[in-house]
C-alpha positions, 0 to 999 in steps of 0.5 A: 053514683051521687044519688046512691051515695047521697043518703050515706054522706054526712053533714060538713063539720060546723067549724073548719078543721083546725090546721094549727101547729101546737107547741108547748112553750114557756114564757119568758121573765119578760113575759114574752114567747119566741117563734121564728126570731120574733117575741110575742107578749102574753099578760104578765101574770104569765111570766115563766108559765108553761103555755101552749102555743097554736100557730096558725098561718095568719096568727098565734094563739096562747093559751094557759091551762086550755084558756086563751089569753093572748092572740098576735097576727102572725109575722115572718118579718125577723126580730120583732117584738108584738106587745098588746098595751093591756099586757104589761098593765097589771105589772105596771100597777103591782110595782107602783102599788109595792112602790108605794107600800115602801114609801110608806113604811119608810115614812112611817119609820121616821118617828112615832107620830108619822101614823098619826100624821098619815091618817089625818091626811087621810081625813082631809082628802088629800093625796097623801102619797104626794105629801108623804113622797116630799117628806121622805125625800126631805129626810133623805136629803138631809141631816137627821140633825137638820130636821130637829128644829127648835121654834120658840113660842112667839110673843103674842102680847103685841096683839094684846097691845094692838086690840086695847088700842083699838078698843079705847075711844 
């Protein structure tokens, strides 16, 4: 019978049959998707976004508009949180950038010459953020009237007297 059926048999597919349980899910504001009381992270930019989850017996795959965005080994333990260290990296960089921008706005609001000072820091290839942070912290911890210090011009005549003594024989 095999010999009679052999010409009619088709080749096996190149890829194995997809046995995933496909579910529409939404990532939480903490960019997590819950399954079986566990939480699996996705990249931070997908927080609150609708996603497609393919649950296999051994792994979970998360898709956004047909693009694979995260993959985790599936765990049947309970109440665990699975995070890829790369997933929050973009959010952390965004938050740092926002903090730096807030700091710069505070610094520029201190006085009319702040912008010139900031530009000069940039020309000297210094880490301007460190200097600005210190100045803003000083301003916030001190009363504004304590920062308005009047310094008298120094008396340089003592140097004139000193140089005259050195040049005379």
